[in-house]
C-alpha atoms as a printed R data frame, in Angstrom:
    type eleno elety resid chain resno       x      y      z
1   ATOM     1    CA   MET     A     1   0.000  0.000  0.000
2   ATOM     2    CA   ARG     A     2   1.417  3.380 -0.915
3   ATOM     3    CA   LYS     A     3   2.079  5.497  2.127
4   ATOM     4    CA   ALA     A     4   0.483  8.909  1.819
5   ATOM     5    CA   ILE     A     5   1.359 10.704  5.009
6   ATOM     6    CA   MET     A     6  -0.176 14.141  5.160
7   ATOM     7    CA   PHE     A     7   0.644 16.937  7.511
8   ATOM     8    CA   ALA     A     8  -0.451 20.525  7.887
9   ATOM     9    CA   THR     A     9   2.406 22.890  7.108
10  ATOM    10    CA   SER     A    10   1.756 26.509  6.227
11  ATOM    11    CA   PHE     A    11   4.505 28.792  7.478
12  ATOM    12    CA   PHE     A    12   2.674 29.893 10.520
13  ATOM    13    CA   VAL     A    13   2.873 28.966 14.086
14  ATOM    14    CA   GLY     A    14   2.183 26.841 16.959
15  ATOM    15    CA   VAL     A    15  -0.825 25.887 18.871
16  ATOM    16    CA   ALA     A    16  -3.051 28.527 20.194
17  ATOM    17    CA   LEU     A    17  -2.253 29.561 23.717
18  ATOM    18    CA   PHE     A    18   0.251 27.160 24.996
19  ATOM    19    CA   PRO     A    19  -0.409 23.604 25.963
20  ATOM    20    CA   LEU     A    20   0.325 24.526 29.501
21  ATOM    21    CA   GLY     A    21  -3.147 25.728 29.179
22  ATOM    22    CA   SER     A    22  -4.075 29.361 29.048
23  ATOM    23    CA   ALA     A    23  -2.006 30.172 32.120
24  ATOM    24    CA   PHE     A    24   1.227 29.930 30.140
25  ATOM    25    CA   ALA     A    25  -0.069 32.239 27.452
26  ATOM    26    CA   GLN     A    26  -1.622 34.711 29.831
27  ATOM    27    CA   GLN     A    27   1.439 35.635 31.786
28  ATOM    28    CA   ASN     A    28   1.516 38.703 33.985
29  ATOM    29    CA   SER     A    29   1.313 41.747 31.750
30  ATOM    30    CA   SER     A    30   0.334 45.358 31.779
31  ATOM    31    CA   GLY     A    31  -0.858 47.896 29.255
32  ATOM    32    CA   SER     A    32  -2.703 47.062 26.062
33  ATOM    33    CA   ASN     A    33  -0.485 44.116 25.045
34  ATOM    34    CA   VAL     A    34  -0.447 40.559 26.334
35  ATOM    35    CA   PRO     A    35   2.287 37.914 25.885
36  ATOM    36    CA   ILE     A    36   1.191 34.742 24.101
37  ATOM    37    CA   THR     A    37   3.302 31.596 24.139
38  ATOM    38    CA   THR     A    38   2.744 28.974 21.446
39  ATOM    39    CA   VAL     A    39   4.357 25.715 20.392
40  ATOM    40    CA   VAL     A    40   6.098 25.625 17.027
41  ATOM    41    CA   THR     A    41   7.332 22.463 15.319
42  ATOM    42    CA   VAL     A    42  10.337 22.954 13.052
43  ATOM    43    CA   LEU     A    43  11.160 20.126 10.648
44  ATOM    44    CA   GLY     A    44  13.391 19.465  7.696
45  ATOM    45    CA   ARG     A    45  12.149 17.831  4.534
46  ATOM    46    CA   ASP     A    46  10.254 14.540  4.981
47  ATOM    47    CA   PHE     A    47  10.372 14.709  8.789
48  ATOM    48    CA   SER     A    48  14.155 15.069  8.857
49  ATOM    49    CA   VAL     A    49  16.283 16.973 11.364
50  ATOM    50    CA   PRO     A    50  15.746 20.691 10.722
51  ATOM    51    CA   PRO     A    51  18.392 23.401 10.394
52  ATOM    52    CA   ALA     A    52  19.031 25.629 13.388
53  ATOM    53    CA   ILE     A    53  16.471 28.424 13.686
54  ATOM    54    CA   ALA     A    54  17.314 31.528 15.718
55  ATOM    55    CA   LYS     A    55  14.939 34.086 17.174
56  ATOM    56    CA   GLU     A    56  16.068 36.528 14.478
57  ATOM    57    CA   ASP     A    57  14.865 34.070 11.800
58  ATOM    58    CA   ILE     A    58  11.247 34.239 12.995
59  ATOM    59    CA   VAL     A    59   8.653 36.850 12.025
60  ATOM    60    CA   VAL     A    60   5.154 36.840 13.574
61  ATOM    61    CA   TYR     A    61   2.025 38.427 12.121
62  ATOM    62    CA   SER     A    62  -1.492 38.779 13.439
63  ATOM    63    CA   GLY     A    63  -3.481 39.757 10.394
64  ATOM    64    CA   LYS     A    64  -1.375 42.413  8.689
65  ATOM    65    CA   SER     A    65   0.245 43.576 11.925
66  ATOM    66    CA   ARG     A    66   3.745 42.429 12.758
67  ATOM    67    CA   GLU     A    67   4.108 41.360 16.380
68  ATOM    68    CA   ASP     A    68   7.050 41.704 18.749
69  ATOM    69    CA   VAL     A    69   8.823 38.371 19.309
70  ATOM    70    CA   THR     A    70  10.149 38.279 22.877
71  ATOM    71    CA   SER     A    71  11.527 34.724 23.108
72  ATOM    72    CA   TRP     A    72  12.203 31.597 21.040
73  ATOM    73    CA   ILE     A    73  13.223 28.660 23.202
74  ATOM    74    CA   PRO     A    74  13.805 25.028 22.166
75  ATOM    75    CA   ALA     A    75  11.549 22.615 24.105
76  ATOM    76    CA   GLN     A    76  14.586 20.847 25.516
77  ATOM    77    CA   GLY     A    77  16.419 20.617 28.809
78  ATOM    78    CA   ASP     A    78  14.506 22.484 31.512
79  ATOM    79    CA   GLN     A    79  11.824 23.328 28.934
80  ATOM    80    CA   ALA     A    80  11.310 19.757 27.681
81  ATOM    81    CA   GLY     A    81   8.289 18.929 29.858
82  ATOM    82    CA   LEU     A    82   5.514 17.240 27.869
83  ATOM    83    CA   GLN     A    83   2.276 15.484 28.725
84  ATOM    84    CA   LEU     A    84   1.204 13.273 25.821
85  ATOM    85    CA   ALA     A    85  -2.295 11.791 25.922
86  ATOM    86    CA   ILE     A    86  -2.941  8.780 23.711
87  ATOM    87    CA   LEU     A    87  -6.687  8.855 22.978
88  ATOM    88    CA   ILE     A    88  -8.211  5.799 21.265
89  ATOM    89    CA   ASP     A    89 -11.786  5.824 19.998
90  ATOM    90    CA   ASP     A    90 -13.734  3.211 21.972
91  ATOM    91    CA   SER     A    91 -16.953  3.797 20.028
92  ATOM    92    CA   ASP     A    92 -15.908  2.004 16.860
93  ATOM    93    CA   SER     A    93 -15.470 -1.696 16.386
94  ATOM    94    CA   PRO     A    94 -11.823 -2.816 16.405
95  ATOM    95    CA   THR     A    95 -10.156 -1.947 13.079
96  ATOM    96    CA   GLY     A    96  -6.928 -3.915 13.279
97  ATOM    97    CA   ILE     A    97  -5.397 -1.711 15.961
98  ATOM    98    CA   GLY     A    98  -4.511 -4.744 18.052
99  ATOM    99    CA   SER     A    99  -1.791 -5.709 15.597
100 ATOM   100    CA   HIS     A   100  -0.079 -2.392 16.331
101 ATOM   101    CA   PHE     A   101   0.183 -2.723 20.104
102 ATOM   102    CA   THR     A   102   3.871 -3.633 19.944
103 ATOM   103    CA   GLU     A   103   4.624 -0.520 17.875
104 ATOM   104    CA   LEU     A   104   2.627  1.705 20.234
105 ATOM   105    CA   ARG     A   105   4.269  0.241 23.314
106 ATOM   106    CA   ASP     A   106   7.732  0.623 21.811
107 ATOM   107    CA   PHE     A   107   6.950  4.272 21.051
108 ATOM   108    CA   ILE     A   108   5.721  4.898 24.608
109 ATOM   109    CA   THR     A   109   8.688  3.242 26.296
110 ATOM   110    CA   SER     A   110  11.148  5.099 24.062
111 ATOM   111    CA   GLN     A   111   9.997  8.530 25.250
112 ATOM   112    CA   PRO     A   112  12.359 10.571 27.440
113 ATOM   113    CA   SER     A   113  11.841 10.924 31.181
114 ATOM   114    CA   SER     A   114  10.648 14.508 30.639
115 ATOM   115    CA   THR     A   115   7.530 13.113 28.899
116 ATOM   116    CA   GLN     A   116   4.526 11.889 30.866
117 ATOM   117    CA   ILE     A   117   2.175  9.504 29.036
118 ATOM   118    CA   GLY     A   118  -1.555  9.089 29.674
119 ATOM   119    CA   ILE     A   119  -3.775  6.418 28.051
120 ATOM   120    CA   PHE     A   120  -7.425  7.335 27.426
121 ATOM   121    CA   TYR     A   121 -10.402  5.813 25.607
122 ATOM   122    CA   ALA     A   122 -13.102  7.963 23.997
123 ATOM   123    CA   ALA     A   123 -16.625  6.720 24.723
124 ATOM   124    CA   ASN     A   124 -19.998  8.397 25.219
125 ATOM   125    CA   GLY     A   125 -18.588 11.910 25.208
126 ATOM   126    CA   ALA     A   126 -15.978 11.243 27.892
127 ATOM   127    CA   ALA     A   127 -12.284 10.437 27.952
128 ATOM   128    CA   ASP     A   128 -11.882  7.401 30.227
129 ATOM   129    CA   ALA     A   129  -8.396  7.199 31.713
130 ATOM   130    CA   VAL     A   130  -6.959  3.702 31.967
131 ATOM   131    CA   SER     A   131  -3.606  5.243 32.872
132 ATOM   132    CA   GLU     A   132  -3.229  8.770 34.223
133 ATOM   133    CA   PHE     A   133  -0.199 10.792 33.141
134 ATOM   134    CA   THR     A   134   2.955  9.128 34.348
135 ATOM   135    CA   ALA     A   135   6.683  9.024 33.649
136 ATOM   136    CA   ASP     A   136   6.527  5.246 34.239
137 ATOM   137    CA   HIS     A   137   6.339  4.475 30.535
138 ATOM   138    CA   ASP     A   138   6.466  0.704 30.972
139 ATOM   139    CA   ALA     A   139   3.380  0.791 33.192
140 ATOM   140    CA   ALA     A   140   1.493  3.099 30.819
141 ATOM   141    CA   ALA     A   141   2.307  0.940 27.798
142 ATOM   142    CA   GLN     A   142   0.730 -2.105 29.418
143 ATOM   143    CA   LYS     A   143  -2.618 -0.335 29.796
144 ATOM   144    CA   ILE     A   144  -3.380 -0.250 26.063
145 ATOM   145    CA   ARG     A   145  -6.304 -2.536 25.172
146 ATOM   146    CA   LEU     A   146  -8.559 -3.199 22.202
147 ATOM   147    CA   PRO     A   147 -11.459 -0.796 21.567
148 ATOM   148    CA   LEU     A   148 -14.686 -2.253 22.944
149 ATOM   149    CA   GLY     A   149 -16.848 -1.083 20.051
150 ATOM   150    CA   ARG     A   150 -19.376  0.345 22.479
151 ATOM   151    CA   ARG     A   151 -21.789  3.050 21.371
152 ATOM   152    CA   GLY     A   152 -23.918  4.429 24.157
153 ATOM   153    CA   SER     A   153 -27.020  6.496 23.587
154 ATOM   154    CA   ASN     A   154 -25.774  9.555 25.451
155 ATOM   155    CA   SER     A   155 -23.004 10.987 23.311
156 ATOM   156    CA   PRO     A   156 -21.061  8.718 20.938
157 ATOM   157    CA   SER     A   157 -18.868 11.577 19.669
158 ATOM   158    CA   VAL     A   158 -15.115 11.209 19.705
159 ATOM   159    CA   TYR     A   159 -14.856 15.002 19.518
160 ATOM   160    CA   LEU     A   160 -16.850 15.530 22.702
161 ATOM   161    CA   SER     A   161 -14.573 12.977 24.357
162 ATOM   162    CA   LEU     A   162 -11.599 15.049 23.227
163 ATOM   163    CA   GLN     A   163 -13.273 18.126 24.720
164 ATOM   164    CA   ASP     A   164 -13.716 16.245 27.971
165 ATOM   165    CA   LEU     A   165 -10.013 15.414 28.032
166 ATOM   166    CA   VAL     A   166  -9.081 19.068 27.527
167 ATOM   167    CA   LYS     A   167 -11.604 20.275 30.114
168 ATOM   168    CA   HIS     A   168 -10.021 18.159 32.851
169 ATOM   169    CA   TRP     A   169  -6.418 18.853 31.834
170 ATOM   170    CA   PRO     A   170  -5.014 21.376 34.341
171 ATOM   171    CA   SER     A   171  -2.330 23.910 33.484
172 ATOM   172    CA   ASN     A   172   1.032 22.759 34.806
173 ATOM   173    CA   GLY     A   173   3.833 24.384 32.797
174 ATOM   174    CA   MET     A   174   4.209 21.481 30.358
175 ATOM   175    CA   ARG     A   175   3.348 21.104 26.692
176 ATOM   176    CA   HIS     A   176   0.006 19.366 26.260
177 ATOM   177    CA   GLU     A   177  -0.365 17.162 23.172
178 ATOM   178    CA   VAL     A   178  -2.667 14.343 22.066
179 ATOM   179    CA   LEU     A   179  -2.150 11.360 19.779
180 ATOM   180    CA   MET     A   180  -5.703 10.560 18.696
181 ATOM   181    CA   ILE     A   181  -6.281  7.183 17.023
182 ATOM   182    CA   ALA     A   182  -9.742  7.150 15.452
183 ATOM   183    CA   SER     A   183 -11.764  6.932 12.266
184 ATOM   184    CA   GLY     A   184 -12.810 10.555 12.628
185 ATOM   185    CA   VAL     A   185 -16.499  9.677 12.290
186 ATOM   186    CA   ASP     A   186 -18.762 11.609 14.641
187 ATOM   187    CA   HIS     A   187 -21.662  9.250 15.308
188 ATOM   188    CA   LEU     A   188 -23.723 12.141 16.688
189 ATOM   189    CA   ASN     A   189 -23.318 14.188 13.526
190 ATOM   190    CA   PRO     A   190 -21.502 12.337 10.718
191 ATOM   191    CA   GLY     A   191 -22.264 14.968  8.074
192 ATOM   192    CA   PHE     A   192 -20.947 18.384  7.125
193 ATOM   193    CA   ASP     A   193 -21.068 21.373  9.513
194 ATOM   194    CA   ASP     A   194 -20.594 19.294 12.645
195 ATOM   195    CA   PRO     A   195 -21.144 21.582 15.681
196 ATOM   196    CA   TYR     A   196 -19.394 19.133 18.001
197 ATOM   197    CA   PHE     A   197 -16.278 19.170 15.863
198 ATOM   198    CA   ALA     A   198 -16.334 22.970 15.598
199 ATOM   199    CA   SER     A   199 -16.696 23.509 19.340
200 ATOM   200    CA   THR     A   200 -13.940 20.977 20.029
201 ATOM   201    CA   LEU     A   201 -11.494 22.725 17.723
202 ATOM   202    CA   LYS     A   202 -12.212 26.039 19.435
203 ATOM   203    CA   SER     A   203 -11.706 24.527 22.893
204 ATOM   204    CA   LEU     A   204  -8.377 23.030 21.798
205 ATOM   205    CA   GLN     A   205  -7.169 26.352 20.430
206 ATOM   206    CA   THR     A   206  -8.312 28.163 23.562
207 ATOM   207    CA   ALA     A   207  -6.484 25.707 25.822
208 ATOM   208    CA   GLY     A   208  -3.432 25.456 23.577
209 ATOM   209    CA   VAL     A   209  -3.506 21.683 23.064
210 ATOM   210    CA   VAL     A   210  -1.749 20.171 20.023
211 ATOM   211    CA   VAL     A   211  -3.478 17.156 18.448
212 ATOM   212    CA   HIS     A   212  -1.846 14.575 16.162
213 ATOM   213    CA   THR     A   213  -4.164 12.073 14.472
214 ATOM   214    CA   ILE     A   214  -3.836  8.573 13.025
215 ATOM   215    CA   TYR     A   215  -6.719  7.577 10.767
216 ATOM   216    CA   VAL     A   216  -7.967  4.040 11.349
217 ATOM   217    CA   GLY     A   217 -10.762  3.175  8.963
218 ATOM   218    CA   GLY     A   218 -11.433 -0.153  7.325
219 ATOM   219    CA   PRO     A   219 -13.296 -1.613  4.346
220 ATOM   220    CA   GLY     A   220 -16.701 -0.639  5.725
221 ATOM   221    CA   LEU     A   221 -15.851  3.031  6.068
222 ATOM   222    CA   ALA     A   222 -13.929  3.097  2.784
223 ATOM   223    CA   ALA     A   223 -17.056  1.797  1.041
224 ATOM   224    CA   ALA     A   224 -19.076  4.647  2.548
225 ATOM   225    CA   GLY     A   225 -17.364  7.151  0.284
226 ATOM   226    CA   LEU     A   226 -18.587 10.574  1.402
227 ATOM   227    CA   ARG     A   227 -18.688  9.577  5.051
228 ATOM   228    CA   MET     A   228 -15.029  8.539  4.899
229 ATOM   229    CA   ASP     A   229 -14.087 11.788  3.151
230 ATOM   230    CA   ILE     A   230 -15.745 13.815  5.904
231 ATOM   231    CA   ALA     A   231 -14.060 11.746  8.611
232 ATOM   232    CA   GLN     A   232 -10.593 12.159  7.103
233 ATOM   233    CA   SER     A   233 -11.230 15.851  6.538
234 ATOM   234    CA   ASN     A   234 -12.170 16.263 10.202
235 ATOM   235    CA   LEU     A   235  -8.939 14.616 11.357
236 ATOM   236    CA   THR     A   236  -6.894 16.753  8.969
237 ATOM   237    CA   GLN     A   237  -8.564 19.977 10.127
238 ATOM   238    CA   LEU     A   238  -8.236 18.986 13.772
239 ATOM   239    CA   ALA     A   239  -4.491 18.425 13.504
240 ATOM   240    CA   GLY     A   240  -3.847 21.361 11.189
241 ATOM   241    CA   GLY     A   241  -5.911 23.718 13.323
242 ATOM   242    CA   THR     A   242  -3.965 22.916 16.487
243 ATOM   243    CA   GLY     A   243  -0.444 22.618 15.089
244 ATOM   244    CA   GLY     A   244  -0.344 18.820 14.988
245 ATOM   245    CA   GLU     A   245   0.208 16.201 12.272
246 ATOM   246    CA   PRO     A   246  -2.511 14.109 10.565
247 ATOM   247    CA   PHE     A   247  -1.263 10.705  9.419
248 ATOM   248    CA   PHE     A   248  -2.936  8.471  6.813
249 ATOM   249    CA   GLN     A   249  -2.063  5.367  4.826
250 ATOM   250    CA   GLY     A   250  -4.640  5.197  2.094
251 ATOM   251    CA   LEU     A   251  -8.253  4.427  2.987
252 ATOM   252    CA   GLU     A   252  -7.772  1.864  5.737
253 ATOM   253    CA   THR     A   253  -5.966  1.360  9.016
254 ATOM   254    CA   PRO     A   254  -2.214  1.715  8.394
255 ATOM   255    CA   VAL     A   255  -0.433 -1.564  7.818
256 ATOM   256    CA   ASP     A   256   2.523 -0.360  9.880
257 ATOM   257    CA   PHE     A   257   2.427  2.254 12.649
258 ATOM   258    CA   GLY     A   258   6.228  2.200 12.904
259 ATOM   259    CA   PRO     A   259   7.038  4.899 10.293
260 ATOM   260    CA   ILE     A   260   4.214  7.108 11.568
261 ATOM   261    CA   LEU     A   261   5.400  6.920 15.155
262 ATOM   262    CA   ARG     A   262   8.992  7.610 14.123
263 ATOM   263    CA   ASP     A   263   7.788 10.743 12.328
264 ATOM   264    CA   LEU     A   264   5.789 11.748 15.393
265 ATOM   265    CA   ASP     A   265   8.854 11.219 17.573
266 ATOM   266    CA   MET     A   266  10.793 13.580 15.287
267 ATOM   267    CA   VAL     A   267   8.019 16.153 15.696
268 ATOM   268    CA   LEU     A   268   8.092 15.983 19.497
269 ATOM   269    CA   LYS     A   269  11.873 16.373 19.559
270 ATOM   270    CA   ASN     A   270  11.895 19.489 17.371
271 ATOM   271    CA   GLN     A   271   9.494 21.911 18.994
272 ATOM   272    CA   TYR     A   272  10.030 25.462 20.181
273 ATOM   273    CA   LEU     A   273   8.245 27.753 22.614
274 ATOM   274    CA   LEU     A   274   7.578 31.077 20.927
275 ATOM   275    CA   THR     A   275   6.459 34.093 22.951
276 ATOM   276    CA   PHE     A   276   5.252 37.291 21.322
277 ATOM   277    CA   ASN     A   277   3.297 40.353 22.377
278 ATOM   278    CA   THR     A   278  -0.061 41.147 20.805
279 ATOM   279    CA   PRO     A   279  -2.848 43.651 21.593
280 ATOM   280    CA   ARG     A   280  -5.381 42.401 24.087
281 ATOM   281    CA   SER     A   281  -8.839 41.503 22.850
282 ATOM   282    CA   ASP     A   282 -11.531 44.148 23.260
283 ATOM   283    CA   LYS     A   283 -14.112 41.366 23.688
284 ATOM   284    CA   LYS     A   284 -15.140 40.490 27.229
285 ATOM   285    CA   SER     A   285 -14.389 36.780 26.909
286 ATOM   286    CA   GLY     A   286 -11.367 37.164 24.637
287 ATOM   287    CA   GLU     A   287 -11.181 35.958 21.060
288 ATOM   288    CA   ILE     A   288  -9.638 33.469 18.671
289 ATOM   289    CA   ARG     A   289  -7.222 35.365 16.418
290 ATOM   290    CA   GLN     A   290  -5.415 34.298 13.262
291 ATOM   291    CA   LEU     A   291  -1.654 34.053 13.409
292 ATOM   292    CA   GLN     A   292   1.203 33.604 10.966
293 ATOM   293    CA   VAL     A   293   4.826 32.864 11.725
294 ATOM   294    CA   ARG     A   294   7.316 32.974  8.907
295 ATOM   295    CA   THR     A   295  10.958 32.198  8.337
296 ATOM   296    CA   GLU     A   296  13.274 32.699  5.414
297 ATOM   297    CA   GLN     A   297  15.026 29.426  6.188
298 ATOM   298    CA   ARG     A   298  14.031 27.534  3.053
299 ATOM   299    CA   LYS     A   299  14.997 24.124  4.417
300 ATOM   300    CA   ALA     A   300  12.776 24.492  7.468
301 ATOM   301    CA   LYS     A   301   9.039 23.860  7.683
302 ATOM   302    CA   LEU     A   302   7.046 25.369 10.527
303 ATOM   303    CA   ASN     A   303   3.963 23.535 11.761
304 ATOM   304    CA   HIS     A   304   1.381 25.486 13.660
305 ATOM   305    CA   ALA     A   305  -2.120 26.165 14.788
306 ATOM   306    CA   LYS     A   306  -4.001 28.437 12.445
307 ATOM   307    CA   GLU     A   307  -5.446 30.531 15.258
308 ATOM   308    CA   VAL     A   308  -4.594 31.422 18.847
309 ATOM   309    CA   PHE     A   309  -6.670 32.619 21.765
310 ATOM   310    CA   VAL     A   310  -6.077 36.190 22.933
311 ATOM   311    CA   PRO     A   311  -7.520 37.219 26.325
312 ATOM   312    CA   SER     A   312  -9.277 40.486 27.132
313 ATOM   313    CA   VAL     A   313  -8.270 43.127 29.650
């Protein structure tokens, strides 16, 4: 099967607010400006090691206005803290994911001690933790199980489950990222203009959570045509909108998770924390604002969220 890995790239930056939650982005400030910290992934071609990028190489725009970049720090050393949630859709019948447990466990146990792993299953609008965030990677890896294929009547939406995960994810000074393994089908609203998907994307951008997705479909979904297109589009928009990577291998569950997880590992090892000043929102509850981050380094690709949350006075 030809591997067609897709990822959102568009010379622009990082996940809205910072994954430390809004607290990291809304640092103490005065006057009409507020500092916003976002995560930026810098990669070379085909997920290779990127060239060095200095603060002077980065330009930030909000609309047509150029913003003041105050810091550009590699997410390494004292700044390497990461909480990575692995969220598996429990609402769909198993789609061959069991054959990838060894690859997933190897990925989990290979993570550095600065990374905490949590294992969650999405069912009925909630994110059920089978392993809370822990630096004991061996213990977390053993908690992975097959999806149960359960669809309750309350809220069989993987996107509401993702919202639930974000809602209960406290700010703690670490990057917050999700590896979501799902078909992308919203059983509450499988068509276009899904309000659950839209509200989830906004909540992710407000909280500053980066989401990476692995599409797991199967012959049944592939035969559905339009439904599969919508599902894959949702996963692509979800990752691209938050600064993550959407991964696909054709129309079905990937034959091999190994290359995907190696690419994801490269992503996690090449992230920066960008802080810039921007005018505060004049809206009472703040606002989602478009953002662009550019570099003239031609061999570097910046991955990003398309919008960030800016608080009010």
